[in-house]
C-alpha positions as CSV (number, residue, x, y, z in Angstrom):
1,M,-19.2,-17.1,54.7
2,P,-15.5,-17.6,53.9
3,R,-14.7,-20.4,51.3
4,R,-11.9,-22.8,51.1
5,F,-8.9,-21.2,49.2
6,Y,-9.1,-23.9,46.6
7,D,-12.6,-23.4,45.7
8,A,-11.9,-19.6,45.5
9,L,-8.9,-20.0,43.4
10,K,-10.4,-22.6,41.3
11,E,-13.5,-20.3,40.4
12,A,-11.3,-17.1,39.9
13,L,-8.7,-19.2,37.6
14,D,-11.7,-20.6,35.7
15,S,-13.4,-17.1,35.4
16,S,-10.0,-15.4,34.3
17,G,-9.5,-18.0,31.4
18,W,-5.8,-18.2,32.6
19,S,-3.8,-21.4,33.0
20,I,-2.1,-22.3,36.0
21,P,1.3,-21.6,34.5
22,R,0.1,-18.2,33.4
23,L,-1.4,-17.3,36.8
24,C,1.9,-18.3,38.5
25,Q,4.0,-16.1,36.0
26,E,2.0,-13.2,36.7
27,A,2.0,-14.0,40.4
28,G,5.6,-14.7,40.7
29,V,5.0,-18.1,42.6
30,S,6.0,-21.7,41.9
31,T,3.9,-23.4,39.0
32,D,4.9,-26.8,40.6
33,Q,3.7,-25.7,43.9
34,V,0.4,-24.5,42.8
35,T,-0.1,-27.4,40.5
36,K,0.5,-29.8,43.3
37,F,-1.8,-27.9,45.6
38,M,-4.7,-27.8,43.0
39,Q,-4.5,-31.6,42.3
40,R,-4.4,-32.6,46.1
41,A,-7.1,-30.0,47.1
42,G,-9.2,-31.2,43.9
43,K,-9.1,-34.6,45.1
44,G,-10.3,-33.8,48.5
45,E,-6.7,-34.4,50.0
46,R,-5.2,-32.4,52.7
47,A,-3.4,-29.3,50.9
48,S,-2.0,-26.0,51.8
49,T,0.1,-23.1,50.6
50,N,1.7,-20.3,52.2
51,V,-0.3,-16.9,53.0
52,D,2.2,-15.0,51.0
53,D,1.6,-17.1,47.8
54,A,-2.1,-17.0,48.2
55,V,-2.0,-13.1,48.5
56,K,0.1,-13.1,45.3
57,L,-2.3,-15.4,43.3
58,A,-5.3,-13.4,44.4
59,N,-3.7,-10.1,43.6
60,A,-2.7,-11.5,40.1
61,L,-6.4,-12.3,39.6
62,G,-7.5,-8.8,40.5
63,F,-8.5,-9.4,44.1
64,T,-7.4,-9.0,47.6
65,L,-7.3,-12.4,49.4
66,D,-10.3,-11.4,51.6
67,E,-12.3,-10.6,48.4
68,M,-11.5,-13.8,46.9
69,L,-12.4,-15.8,49.9
70,K,-16.0,-14.5,50.3
71,D,-19.0,-16.0,48.2
72,Q,-19.6,-14.6,44.8
73,T,-17.1,-11.8,44.8
74,A,-14.9,-13.6,42.2
75,V,-17.8,-14.5,39.9
76,L,-19.3,-10.9,40.2
77,R,-16.2,-9.0,39.5
78,S,-15.2,-11.2,36.6
79,E,-18.7,-11.1,35.3
80,A,-18.4,-7.2,35.5
81,V,-15.0,-7.1,33.6
82,D,-16.2,-9.3,31.0
83,L,-19.2,-7.0,30.5
84,W,-17.0,-3.9,30.7
85,R,-14.6,-5.5,27.9
86,A,-17.6,-6.2,25.4
87,L,-18.6,-2.5,25.6
88,T,-17.6,-0.3,22.7
89,P,-15.7,2.9,23.8
90,E,-18.9,4.9,23.4
91,E,-20.9,2.5,25.5
92,R,-18.1,2.8,28.3
93,D,-18.4,6.6,28.1
94,I,-22.2,6.2,28.7
95,L,-21.6,3.9,31.5
96,R,-19.3,5.9,33.2
97,A,-21.5,9.0,32.8
98,A,-24.5,7.3,34.2
99,A,-22.5,6.0,37.3
100,R,-20.9,9.5,37.9
101,G,-24.4,11.2,37.6
102,R,-25.8,8.5,40.2
103,R,-22.8,9.1,42.6
104,D,-23.3,12.8,42.3
105,A,-26.9,12.6,43.0
106,S,-26.4,10.5,45.9
107,D,-23.8,12.8,47.2
108,T,-25.9,16.0,47.1
109,A,-28.8,14.0,48.8
110,H,-27.0,13.7,51.8
């Protein structure tokens, strides 16, 4: 079930560790606009942003807008990225090989 954009953005922003100014710089959108949106929506007030900016914000965080609005997607992706970053280069190679082997085994089974 889709979530409110505010909830999805807040969750993804918290998971990323970025500040609103950093996100806005990466996305190329107005910091003032996003700050006002987050403040109003955070208080339960009516708040909106345009779709173009929502797409840019989601993309800057590594998501499509659709992905970001689905439950748990932002959290799971952020967790996977954090785990990946914690791996040594050797561990990353092992994980890649295991994933490729699993994919190849699945391809030959069909």
